[in-house]
A tleap script that builds the chain and sets N, CA, C and O, in Angstrom:
source leaprc.protein.ff14SB
mol = sequence {
  NMET LYS GLU ASP VAL VAL THR ILE ARG PHE
  ARG ILE LYS ALA GLU ALA ASP GLY GLN CYS
  LEU ALA ARG ILE ILE ASP HIE PHE ALA GLN
  GLU GLY LEU ILE PRO SER SER VAL LEU ALA
  ASN HIE VAL GLY HIE VAL LEU ASP ILE VAL
  ILE GLU HIE PRO THR MET GLU ILE ALA ALA
  GLY GLN ALA MET CYS SER ARG MET SER ARG
  LEU ILE MET VAL ASP THR ALA SER VAL GLN
  HIE LEU PRO PRO CARG
}
set mol.1.N position { 0.846 -1.179 0.000 }
set mol.1.CA position { 0.000 0.000 0.000 }
set mol.1.C position { 0.889 1.239 0.000 }
set mol.1.O position { 1.920 1.271 0.672 }
set mol.2.N position { 0.487 2.251 -0.752 }
set mol.2.CA position { 1.272 3.476 -0.819 }
set mol.2.C position { 1.318 4.171 0.538 }
set mol.2.O position { 0.390 4.076 1.341 }
set mol.3.N position { 2.427 4.874 0.766 }
set mol.3.CA position { 2.585 5.558 2.055 }
set mol.3.C position { 1.607 6.704 2.240 }
set mol.3.O position { 1.265 7.035 3.375 }
set mol.4.N position { 1.144 7.322 1.154 }
set mol.4.CA position { 0.236 8.458 1.285 }
set mol.4.C position { -1.229 8.034 1.315 }
set mol.4.O position { -2.122 8.875 1.213 }
set mol.5.N position { -1.480 6.725 1.456 }
set mol.5.CA position { -2.843 6.208 1.595 }
set mol.5.C position { -3.078 5.893 3.068 }
set mol.5.O position { -2.365 5.090 3.671 }
set mol.6.N position { -4.096 6.542 3.633 }
set mol.6.CA position { -4.381 6.417 5.063 }
set mol.6.C position { -5.893 6.334 5.271 }
set mol.6.O position { -6.670 6.474 4.327 }
set mol.7.N position { -6.290 6.106 6.507 }
set mol.7.CA position { -7.696 6.269 6.864 }
set mol.7.C position { -7.942 7.761 7.048 }
set mol.7.O position { -7.212 8.443 7.768 }
set mol.8.N position { -8.967 8.246 6.394 }
set mol.8.CA position { -9.327 9.666 6.481 }
set mol.8.C position { -10.601 9.785 7.300 }
set mol.8.O position { -11.572 9.069 7.054 }
set mol.9.N position { -10.600 10.680 8.265 }
set mol.9.CA position { -11.796 10.982 9.064 }
set mol.9.C position { -12.183 12.438 8.804 }
set mol.9.O position { -11.408 13.363 9.049 }
set mol.10.N position { -13.387 12.606 8.307 }
set mol.10.CA position { -13.934 13.940 8.063 }
set mol.10.C position { -14.857 14.298 9.226 }
set mol.10.O position { -15.643 13.467 9.682 }
set mol.11.N position { -14.757 15.530 9.698 }
set mol.11.CA position { -15.660 16.040 10.735 }
set mol.11.C position { -16.323 17.291 10.158 }
set mol.11.O position { -15.658 18.248 9.762 }
set mol.12.N position { -17.653 17.251 10.124 }
set mol.12.CA position { -18.406 18.325 9.495 }
set mol.12.C position { -19.498 18.790 10.447 }
set mol.12.O position { -20.202 17.979 11.049 }
set mol.13.N position { -19.629 20.091 10.573 }
set mol.13.CA position { -20.756 20.688 11.294 }
set mol.13.C position { -21.539 21.463 10.246 }
set mol.13.O position { -20.988 22.280 9.508 }
set mol.14.N position { -22.842 21.185 10.201 }
set mol.14.CA position { -23.666 21.787 9.159 }
set mol.14.C position { -25.058 22.081 9.685 }
set mol.14.O position { -25.445 21.633 10.765 }
set mol.15.N position { -25.804 22.845 8.894 }
set mol.15.CA position { -27.198 23.109 9.229 }
set mol.15.C position { -27.977 21.804 9.222 }
set mol.15.O position { -27.716 20.922 8.404 }
set mol.16.N position { -28.920 21.687 10.122 }
set mol.16.CA position { -29.791 20.513 10.149 }
set mol.16.C position { -30.853 20.702 9.072 }
set mol.16.O position { -31.956 21.180 9.335 }
set mol.17.N position { -30.490 20.316 7.863 }
set mol.17.CA position { -31.351 20.447 6.689 }
set mol.17.C position { -31.597 19.044 6.145 }
set mol.17.O position { -30.699 18.204 6.187 }
set mol.18.N position { -32.776 18.781 5.646 }
set mol.18.CA position { -33.132 17.452 5.168 }
set mol.18.C position { -32.243 16.911 4.059 }
set mol.18.O position { -32.125 15.694 3.917 }
set mol.19.N position { -31.620 17.768 3.274 }
set mol.19.CA position { -30.782 17.336 2.159 }
set mol.19.C position { -29.293 17.393 2.463 }
set mol.19.O position { -28.480 16.960 1.646 }
set mol.20.N position { -28.931 17.911 3.603 }
set mol.20.CA position { -27.522 18.147 3.926 }
set mol.20.C position { -26.686 16.869 3.896 }
set mol.20.O position { -25.665 16.821 3.209 }
set mol.21.N position { -27.094 15.850 4.616 }
set mol.21.CA position { -26.299 14.625 4.694 }
set mol.21.C position { -26.159 13.987 3.313 }
set mol.21.O position { -25.079 13.521 2.951 }
set mol.22.N position { -27.244 13.966 2.546 }
set mol.22.CA position { -27.190 13.390 1.194 }
set mol.22.C position { -26.217 14.160 0.307 }
set mol.22.O position { -25.486 13.546 -0.470 }
set mol.23.N position { -26.190 15.460 0.401 }
set mol.23.CA position { -25.270 16.262 -0.416 }
set mol.23.C position { -23.814 16.021 -0.028 }
set mol.23.O position { -22.927 16.018 -0.882 }
set mol.24.N position { -23.579 15.820 1.255 }
set mol.24.CA position { -22.207 15.538 1.703 }
set mol.24.C position { -21.780 14.154 1.234 }
set mol.24.O position { -20.673 13.992 0.722 }
set mol.25.N position { -22.636 13.160 1.400 }
set mol.25.CA position { -22.324 11.800 0.965 }
set mol.25.C position { -22.165 11.740 -0.551 }
set mol.25.O position { -21.421 10.901 -1.059 }
set mol.26.N position { -22.852 12.613 -1.277 }
set mol.26.CA position { -22.755 12.641 -2.732 }
set mol.26.C position { -21.317 12.878 -3.201 }
set mol.26.O position { -20.941 12.428 -4.284 }
set mol.27.N position { -20.522 13.569 -2.412 }
set mol.27.CA position { -19.111 13.783 -2.778 }
set mol.27.C position { -18.374 12.449 -2.887 }
set mol.27.O position { -17.507 12.289 -3.746 }
set mol.28.N position { -18.712 11.500 -2.029 }
set mol.28.CA position { -18.113 10.164 -2.100 }
set mol.28.C position { -18.638 9.420 -3.324 }
set mol.28.O position { -17.871 8.781 -4.045 }
set mol.29.N position { -19.942 9.505 -3.556 }
set mol.29.CA position { -20.555 8.805 -4.685 }
set mol.29.C position { -19.969 9.286 -6.015 }
set mol.29.O position { -19.751 8.481 -6.921 }
set mol.30.N position { -19.718 10.570 -6.137 }
set mol.30.CA position { -19.153 11.117 -7.371 }
set mol.30.C position { -17.770 10.545 -7.659 }
set mol.30.O position { -17.363 10.471 -8.818 }
set mol.31.N position { -17.050 10.144 -6.631 }
set mol.31.CA position { -15.717 9.564 -6.792 }
set mol.31.C position { -15.750 8.040 -6.808 }
set mol.31.O position { -14.708 7.395 -6.926 }
set mol.32.N position { -16.955 7.461 -6.688 }
set mol.32.CA position { -17.087 6.002 -6.654 }
set mol.32.C position { -16.580 5.394 -5.361 }
set mol.32.O position { -16.148 4.242 -5.345 }
set mol.33.N position { -16.629 6.159 -4.273 }
set mol.33.CA position { -16.125 5.716 -2.971 }
set mol.33.C position { -17.279 5.394 -2.027 }
set mol.33.O position { -18.339 6.018 -2.079 }
set mol.34.N position { -17.051 4.416 -1.170 }
set mol.34.CA position { -18.016 4.058 -0.136 }
set mol.34.C position { -17.337 4.232 1.218 }
set mol.34.O position { -16.372 3.524 1.506 }
set mol.35.N position { -17.811 5.153 2.058 }
set mol.35.CA position { -17.211 5.333 3.386 }
set mol.35.C position { -17.358 4.061 4.219 }
set mol.35.O position { -18.307 3.297 4.041 }
set mol.36.N position { -16.411 3.844 5.127 }
set mol.36.CA position { -16.512 2.694 6.029 }
set mol.36.C position { -17.462 2.977 7.183 }
set mol.36.O position { -18.023 2.049 7.765 }
set mol.37.N position { -17.649 4.259 7.520 }
set mol.37.CA position { -18.608 4.615 8.558 }
set mol.37.C position { -19.095 6.047 8.358 }
set mol.37.O position { -18.364 6.924 7.899 }
set mol.38.N position { -20.367 6.245 8.726 }
set mol.38.CA position { -20.989 7.564 8.685 }
set mol.38.C position { -21.795 7.702 9.974 }
set mol.38.O position { -22.645 6.865 10.278 }
set mol.39.N position { -21.525 8.752 10.718 }
set mol.39.CA position { -22.253 9.014 11.959 }
set mol.39.C position { -22.762 10.450 11.897 }
set mol.39.O position { -21.984 11.380 11.685 }
set mol.40.N position { -24.052 10.628 12.078 }
set mol.40.CA position { -24.637 11.970 12.071 }
set mol.40.C position { -25.510 12.134 13.305 }
set mol.40.O position { -26.409 11.330 13.557 }
set mol.41.N position { -25.241 13.167 14.061 }
set mol.41.CA position { -26.044 13.507 15.237 }
set mol.41.C position { -26.732 14.837 14.990 }
set mol.41.O position { -26.098 15.810 14.580 }
set mol.42.N position { -28.032 14.872 15.241 }
set mol.42.CA position { -28.836 16.073 15.067 }
set mol.42.C position { -29.057 16.691 16.440 }
set mol.42.O position { -29.752 16.121 17.281 }
set mol.43.N position { -28.467 17.852 16.659 }
set mol.43.CA position { -28.600 18.551 17.934 }
set mol.43.C position { -29.065 19.972 17.635 }
set mol.43.O position { -28.309 20.779 17.093 }
set mol.44.N position { -30.300 20.271 17.988 }
set mol.44.CA position { -30.841 21.608 17.707 }
set mol.44.C position { -30.901 21.856 16.209 }
set mol.44.O position { -31.536 21.105 15.468 }
set mol.45.N position { -30.240 22.908 15.773 }
set mol.45.CA position { -30.225 23.271 14.355 }
set mol.45.C position { -28.938 22.833 13.670 }
set mol.45.O position { -28.616 23.315 12.584 }
set mol.46.N position { -28.199 21.920 14.300 }
set mol.46.CA position { -26.886 21.525 13.785 }
set mol.46.C position { -26.826 20.017 13.565 }
set mol.46.O position { -27.345 19.238 14.363 }
set mol.47.N position { -26.184 19.622 12.471 }
set mol.47.CA position { -25.805 18.233 12.242 }
set mol.47.C position { -24.318 18.124 12.516 }
set mol.47.O position { -23.521 18.879 11.959 }
set mol.48.N position { -23.947 17.196 13.364 }
set mol.48.CA position { -22.543 16.905 13.657 }
set mol.48.C position { -22.256 15.581 12.963 }
set mol.48.O position { -22.791 14.544 13.353 }
set mol.49.N position { -21.405 15.614 11.926 }
set mol.49.CA position { -21.193 14.460 11.047 }
set mol.49.C position { -19.741 14.010 11.115 }
set mol.49.O position { -18.824 14.830 11.065 }
set mol.50.N position { -19.537 12.694 11.231 }
set mol.50.CA position { -18.198 12.098 11.171 }
set mol.50.C position { -18.255 10.996 10.117 }
set mol.50.O position { -19.084 10.089 10.192 }
set mol.51.N position { -17.360 11.091 9.136 }
set mol.51.CA position { -17.306 10.115 8.050 }
set mol.51.C position { -15.876 9.601 7.959 }
set mol.51.O position { -14.926 10.383 8.000 }
set mol.52.N position { -15.723 8.276 7.835 }
set mol.52.CA position { -14.390 7.687 7.673 }
set mol.52.C position { -14.315 6.904 6.368 }
set mol.52.O position { -15.264 6.236 5.959 }
set mol.53.N position { -13.162 7.011 5.737 }
set mol.53.CA position { -12.850 6.181 4.569 }
set mol.53.C position { -11.490 5.548 4.842 }
set mol.53.O position { -10.533 6.264 5.135 }
set mol.54.N position { -11.380 4.211 4.751 }
set mol.54.CA position { -10.180 3.518 5.225 }
set mol.54.C position { -8.968 3.562 4.298 }
set mol.54.O position { -7.854 3.315 4.761 }
set mol.55.N position { -9.130 3.860 3.036 }
set mol.55.CA position { -7.983 3.806 2.116 }
set mol.55.C position { -8.058 4.956 1.119 }
set mol.55.O position { -8.389 4.754 -0.049 }
set mol.56.N position { -7.755 6.138 1.579 }
set mol.56.CA position { -7.821 7.319 0.720 }
set mol.56.C position { -6.473 8.015 0.723 }
set mol.56.O position { -5.807 8.091 1.755 }
set mol.57.N position { -6.076 8.519 -0.429 }
set mol.57.CA position { -4.847 9.299 -0.491 }
set mol.57.C position { -5.058 10.612 0.257 }
set mol.57.O position { -6.144 11.190 0.224 }
set mol.58.N position { -4.013 11.070 0.927 }
set mol.58.CA position { -4.103 12.285 1.740 }
set mol.58.C position { -4.570 13.467 0.897 }
set mol.58.O position { -5.464 14.204 1.313 }
set mol.59.N position { -3.986 13.658 -0.265 }
set mol.59.CA position { -4.350 14.798 -1.119 }
set mol.59.C position { -5.810 14.724 -1.545 }
set mol.59.O position { -6.486 15.751 -1.606 }
set mol.60.N position { -6.307 13.528 -1.841 }
set mol.60.CA position { -7.705 13.366 -2.240 }
set mol.60.C position { -8.632 13.695 -1.079 }
set mol.60.O position { -9.677 14.315 -1.279 }
set mol.61.N position { -8.264 13.287 0.132 }
set mol.61.CA position { -9.059 13.606 1.316 }
set mol.61.C position { -9.119 15.092 1.583 }
set mol.61.O position { -10.173 15.623 1.934 }
set mol.62.N position { -7.989 15.770 1.420 }
set mol.62.CA position { -7.961 17.210 1.638 }
set mol.62.C position { -8.790 17.942 0.591 }
set mol.62.O position { -9.487 18.906 0.906 }
set mol.63.N position { -8.712 17.479 -0.661 }
set mol.63.CA position { -9.492 18.103 -1.729 }
set mol.63.C position { -10.989 17.903 -1.493 }
set mol.63.O position { -11.779 18.826 -1.690 }
set mol.64.N position { -11.379 16.690 -1.070 }
set mol.64.CA position { -12.788 16.422 -0.806 }
set mol.64.C position { -13.287 17.278 0.352 }
set mol.64.O position { -14.396 17.808 0.295 }
set mol.65.N position { -12.488 17.416 1.387 }
set mol.65.CA position { -12.864 18.245 2.537 }
set mol.65.C position { -13.075 19.695 2.091 }
set mol.65.O position { -14.016 20.356 2.531 }
set mol.66.N position { -12.209 20.173 1.230 }
set mol.66.CA position { -12.332 21.538 0.722 }
set mol.66.C position { -13.632 21.715 -0.061 }
set mol.66.O position { -14.317 22.727 0.087 }
set mol.67.N position { -13.972 20.724 -0.896 }
set mol.67.CA position { -15.220 20.797 -1.668 }
set mol.67.C position { -16.441 20.760 -0.740 }
set mol.67.O position { -17.402 21.500 -0.947 }
set mol.68.N position { -16.399 19.901 0.275 }
set mol.68.CA position { -17.525 19.817 1.204 }
set mol.68.C position { -17.686 21.125 1.980 }
set mol.68.O position { -18.811 21.546 2.250 }
set mol.69.N position { -16.591 21.764 2.334 }
set mol.69.CA position { -16.670 22.998 3.117 }
set mol.69.C position { -17.297 24.140 2.320 }
set mol.69.O position { -17.756 25.124 2.900 }
set mol.70.N position { -17.318 24.012 0.998 }
set mol.70.CA position { -17.926 25.056 0.169 }
set mol.70.C position { -19.442 24.906 0.018 }
set mol.70.O position { -20.097 25.781 -0.547 }
set mol.71.N position { -19.996 23.806 0.517 }
set mol.71.CA position { -21.457 23.672 0.498 }
set mol.71.C position { -22.063 24.743 1.397 }
set mol.71.O position { -21.575 24.975 2.503 }
set mol.72.N position { -23.104 25.383 0.936 }
set mol.72.CA position { -23.700 26.511 1.656 }
set mol.72.C position { -24.157 26.141 3.062 }
set mol.72.O position { -24.103 26.978 3.964 }
set mol.73.N position { -24.613 24.889 3.269 }
set mol.73.CA position { -25.135 24.506 4.577 }
set mol.73.C position { -24.049 24.056 5.558 }
set mol.73.O position { -24.341 23.816 6.729 }
set mol.74.N position { -22.799 23.939 5.094 }
set mol.74.CA position { -21.695 23.478 5.949 }
set mol.74.C position { -21.068 24.664 6.670 }
set mol.74.O position { -20.650 25.641 6.048 }
set mol.75.N position { -21.012 24.558 7.998 }
set mol.75.CA position { -20.366 25.603 8.803 }
set mol.75.C position { -18.865 25.362 8.879 }
set mol.75.O position { -18.077 26.276 8.634 }
set mol.76.N position { -18.460 24.129 9.219 }
set mol.76.CA position { -17.043 23.786 9.299 }
set mol.76.C position { -16.826 22.379 8.773 }
set mol.76.O position { -17.695 21.514 8.887 }
set mol.77.N position { -15.659 22.165 8.199 }
set mol.77.CA position { -15.269 20.826 7.736 }
set mol.77.C position { -13.772 20.671 7.988 }
set mol.77.O position { -12.986 21.560 7.663 }
set mol.78.N position { -13.388 19.548 8.560 }
set mol.78.CA position { -11.963 19.286 8.803 }
set mol.78.C position { -11.667 17.833 8.469 }
set mol.78.O position { -12.577 17.013 8.339 }
set mol.79.N position { -10.390 17.526 8.333 }
set mol.79.CA position { -9.968 16.190 7.966 }
set mol.79.C position { -8.828 15.762 8.877 }
set mol.79.O position { -7.947 16.560 9.197 }
set mol.80.N position { -8.847 14.506 9.289 }
set mol.80.CA position { -7.755 13.912 10.076 }
set mol.80.C position { -7.199 12.730 9.292 }
set mol.80.O position { -7.943 12.022 8.613 }
set mol.81.N position { -5.903 12.522 9.388 }
set mol.81.CA position { -5.255 11.377 8.750 }
set mol.81.C position { -4.902 10.384 9.848 }
set mol.81.O position { -4.163 10.709 10.778 }
set mol.82.N position { -5.431 9.180 9.733 }
set mol.82.CA position { -5.190 8.138 10.723 }
set mol.82.C position { -4.395 7.011 10.064 }
set mol.82.O position { -4.458 6.862 8.844 }
set mol.83.N position { -3.658 6.223 10.825 }
set mol.83.CA position { -2.950 5.094 10.226 }
set mol.83.C position { -3.932 4.145 9.571 }
set mol.83.O position { -5.047 3.981 10.066 }
set mol.84.N position { -3.544 3.507 8.458 }
set mol.84.CA position { -4.458 2.559 7.814 }
set mol.84.C position { -4.780 1.405 8.739 }
set mol.84.O position { -3.950 1.009 9.558 }
set mol.85.N position { -5.976 0.865 8.614 }
set mol.85.CA position { -6.424 -0.228 9.461 }
set mol.85.C position { -6.119 -1.543 8.829 }
set mol.85.O position { -6.426 -2.589 9.400 }
savepdb mol mol.pdb
quit
Protein backbone atom coordinates (compact mmCIF):
# COMPACT_ATOMS: atom_id res chain seq x y z
CA UNK A 1 0.00 0.00 0.00
CA UNK A 2 1.27 3.48 -0.82
CA UNK A 3 2.58 5.56 2.06
CA UNK A 4 0.24 8.46 1.28
CA UNK A 5 -2.84 6.21 1.60
CA UNK A 6 -4.38 6.42 5.06
CA UNK A 7 -7.70 6.27 6.86
CA UNK A 8 -9.33 9.67 6.48
CA UNK A 9 -11.80 10.98 9.06
CA UNK A 10 -13.93 13.94 8.06
CA UNK A 11 -15.66 16.04 10.73
CA UNK A 12 -18.41 18.32 9.50
CA UNK A 13 -20.76 20.69 11.29
CA UNK A 14 -23.67 21.79 9.16
CA UNK A 15 -27.20 23.11 9.23
CA UNK A 16 -29.79 20.51 10.15
CA UNK A 17 -31.35 20.45 6.69
CA UNK A 18 -33.13 17.45 5.17
CA UNK A 19 -30.78 17.34 2.16
CA UNK A 20 -27.52 18.15 3.93
CA UNK A 21 -26.30 14.62 4.69
CA UNK A 22 -27.19 13.39 1.19
CA UNK A 23 -25.27 16.26 -0.42
CA UNK A 24 -22.21 15.54 1.70
CA UNK A 25 -22.32 11.80 0.96
CA UNK A 26 -22.76 12.64 -2.73
CA UNK A 27 -19.11 13.78 -2.78
CA UNK A 28 -18.11 10.16 -2.10
CA UNK A 29 -20.56 8.81 -4.68
CA UNK A 30 -19.15 11.12 -7.37
CA UNK A 31 -15.72 9.56 -6.79
CA UNK A 32 -17.09 6.00 -6.65
CA UNK A 33 -16.13 5.72 -2.97
CA UNK A 34 -18.02 4.06 -0.14
CA UNK A 35 -17.21 5.33 3.39
CA UNK A 36 -16.51 2.69 6.03
CA UNK A 37 -18.61 4.62 8.56
CA UNK A 38 -20.99 7.56 8.68
CA UNK A 39 -22.25 9.01 11.96
CA UNK A 40 -24.64 11.97 12.07
CA UNK A 41 -26.04 13.51 15.24
CA UNK A 42 -28.84 16.07 15.07
CA UNK A 43 -28.60 18.55 17.93
CA UNK A 44 -30.84 21.61 17.71
CA UNK A 45 -30.22 23.27 14.35
CA UNK A 46 -26.89 21.53 13.78
CA UNK A 47 -25.80 18.23 12.24
CA UNK A 48 -22.54 16.91 13.66
CA UNK A 49 -21.19 14.46 11.05
CA UNK A 50 -18.20 12.10 11.17
CA UNK A 51 -17.31 10.11 8.05
CA UNK A 52 -14.39 7.69 7.67
CA UNK A 53 -12.85 6.18 4.57
CA UNK A 54 -10.18 3.52 5.23
CA UNK A 55 -7.98 3.81 2.12
CA UNK A 56 -7.82 7.32 0.72
CA UNK A 57 -4.85 9.30 -0.49
CA UNK A 58 -4.10 12.29 1.74
CA UNK A 59 -4.35 14.80 -1.12
CA UNK A 60 -7.70 13.37 -2.24
CA UNK A 61 -9.06 13.61 1.32
CA UNK A 62 -7.96 17.21 1.64
CA UNK A 63 -9.49 18.10 -1.73
CA UNK A 64 -12.79 16.42 -0.81
CA UNK A 65 -12.86 18.24 2.54
CA UNK A 66 -12.33 21.54 0.72
CA UNK A 67 -15.22 20.80 -1.67
CA UNK A 68 -17.52 19.82 1.20
CA UNK A 69 -16.67 23.00 3.12
CA UNK A 70 -17.93 25.06 0.17
CA UNK A 71 -21.46 23.67 0.50
CA UNK A 72 -23.70 26.51 1.66
CA UNK A 73 -25.13 24.51 4.58
CA UNK A 74 -21.69 23.48 5.95
CA UNK A 75 -20.37 25.60 8.80
CA UNK A 76 -17.04 23.79 9.30
CA UNK A 77 -15.27 20.83 7.74
CA UNK A 78 -11.96 19.29 8.80
CA UNK A 79 -9.97 16.19 7.97
CA UNK A 80 -7.75 13.91 10.08
CA UNK A 81 -5.26 11.38 8.75
CA UNK A 82 -5.19 8.14 10.72
CA UNK A 83 -2.95 5.09 10.23
CA UNK A 84 -4.46 2.56 7.81
CA UNK A 85 -6.42 -0.23 9.46
